[in-house]
C-alpha positions, 0 to 999 in steps of 0.5 A: 513836824518835829524831827528826832536827831540822832546824837553824835557818837562820843569821840573815842580816844585813840590809845598811844604808847608812853614815849620815852626819848634816849639822847645818848651814845651808841654802845657797839657791844649792846650793854650800855648806851642807847642799846641798853636804854632801848631794851630797858624801855621795851622791857618796861612797856614804853616806846623807846626813841633815840637821838644818838650823840656819838658812835663808840667802838666798845665791848665788855673790856673797854672803849676803843674809839669814840666818834661824836655825831655832828651837832647839827645832825643831833638836832635834826634827830631830836626835832624829827622825833619830838615833832612827829611822835612827841615825848613823855619823858627824855633821858640823856646819857653821853653827851660828848661836847659843850655844843651837844649839851647846848643843843639838848638844853635848847631843845628842852626849852623849845619843846618844854619836855615834861620830864628830863632825867640826866645821867651825867655820863663822864667815865666808862665802866672801864675807866675811859673818860667820856666827858671833858671838863668844859662839857661838864661845866656846861652840863651843870650850868645849862642842863641841871636846872632843866632836869627832873632828876640827876643820877650821878654815880660816885665817880661822876659825883666826885668829879663834879664836886672835886672831892672824894666820897669814901663811905656811906656817910658821905653820900647825903652831904654829897648829894646835897652839894650836887643839889646846890649846883642847881639840880631840882633833885639828885639820886646819888648812886652808891654802888661803887662803895664797898660793903654788902649793902648798896645805898643810894640817896635821893635828895629834893629841896622840899622833902626829907632825904630818901635812903634806898638800901638793898643787899649787894648782888655779887656779879661781874655783869654790871656794864650799863647799870647807870644807863639802865637806871636812868632809862627805867626812871624815865619810864616811871616818870612818863607814867606819872609816878611821883619821883620817890616812887619812880626811884623805887621802881626803877631801882627794883627793875635794875636789881632784878635785871642784875640778879637775872644776869649774874651768872650769864657769860657774855664776853670776857669783861664786864657783861650786861645785865638781863634787861628782858628778865620780866617784861611788862605789857605795853603801857598805853595812855 
């Protein structure tokens, strides 16, 4: 006698969040570093995680003290997060020593991260130096080649290249020179240049340069813009967006955050952006 068998129910995929890890310093004032990154990741619907590289005592007026986290502990932070939760993208911010840079490079090679956004945080908004020359050299040698994109501002680009960038016409040659240092892609941010327009340039080896321009938003609240942009870019890459589109989306987010916080008073110096101006629902895969 033939017995009918009941087909097995189709397996239902369990949803999960898009996961982004920030490897960066802590800003006690909440405007930059991992604090800005977590606010950005949450606002853009991603699940944010951190591996803290240094503790800073700072506010809207400047950096008072920096306490690097032992590298052995930094490695444990990264391993604990990646081995359990996993990552769809990683962004780096302040890396205070050559040993910290090497630890991140080793982890990237060990875990084969799908996307790595490097924000080469070298100089704070207040002018405080956050990275020494030896650390910067190793950053270029060990991490640039592993990146999806590197996102320097003008001060960082000038420090890396050892030459001034004085106008919009200097942006493309500077971005191409940074590309020649070994990065697969460079988004050079021109916000520190004078003028009523902000121009950024994206360069890659196999596509025409992309110039991204927008009217300048006049605001004293620009603390943490670099951290915010790189975190937003990591979110869009984690979602599978092509690099050029991801840059456009991340840029649109930060412009909105600057505009929304332009008239708000926080502290007595350069205040933060309004990261939560337009929250998105959780992004699941």
